[in-house]
N, C-alpha and C positions, 0 to 999 in steps of 0.2 A: 678647380683643377684636380682636386682629389676625386671628384665624381668621374671625370674623364679618364683618369688613370685607373681607377677601380673598374670602370666599364671595359676599358681596353684589356685589363688583366683577365677578367672573366670571359670576354669574347675570345681572347687568344687561347685560353685554356680549352674551351669547348670547341673552338674551331680546329685546334690541334687534335683533339679526340675524334672529331668528325673526319679529319683527313686520314686517320689511321685505318678507317673502314670506309672506302669509297662506295660501297654498295648503298649506303644510306643516301648518298648524293644522287645516285641513279634512281633510287626509289622516290626521292623527293621531287625529282623532275618528272618521273613517269606517273605519279599519282594523279595529278590533275588531268592528264591525257586519258588515263584509264577511266576516271570518273565520267569524262565526256563520252568516251566510247561505250561504256556500259549503261549509263543512265540517260543520255540524250534521247534515245528512242522513247523513253517514258514521258518526255516532255512534249512530244508531238501532239497529243490530244489537247494540250493547253493552247496550242496555236490555233486550233479549230474553234476554241471557245472564245476567241478574241472578240468577235462581234457580240456575243451574248454578254460578255463582261462589260463591254462598252454601254450596252443598253441598261444593264443593272446599275452601273455607276451613274448614268443619267437619271434613272429613277430615284436613286438614293439622294442625289443632289436636289431633285425636286422635292423630295420628302423633307429634307433639312431646311430648304427655303420656304416651305409651307405653300408650295405651288398648288393652286386650285385645279383639280383635275380628277375629281372623284375621290376614291379612297386609295391612296398609293400603297397603304399597308396590304391591301388585298392583292395588288399587283406584285408586290415584293414577297408575299407570303410563301409562294411555292419555291422560288429560288433560295430564300433564306432559311427554309427549314420546314416547309410543309404546313403542319397544323399550328405552328407557333404564332402566326399572325392571324388573329380571329377578328 
């Protein structure tokens, strides 16, 4: 019970401070909306890469399972870092 009482006291104190300046409430509500408006266009190219990512994940799964099909490291070399897979 002491934990609940202490939690309520701390919550009440900081909630009261928050209510004295309602601008913070508005900013807290608007922040996620602003992030979506400003940064969602930057995620559009990732939607176009969806097919390539699916193929890469399939190749990685074959590599982990030891699928016979040539040398999967050569197929994965370019997407994973160019010269790293020799």
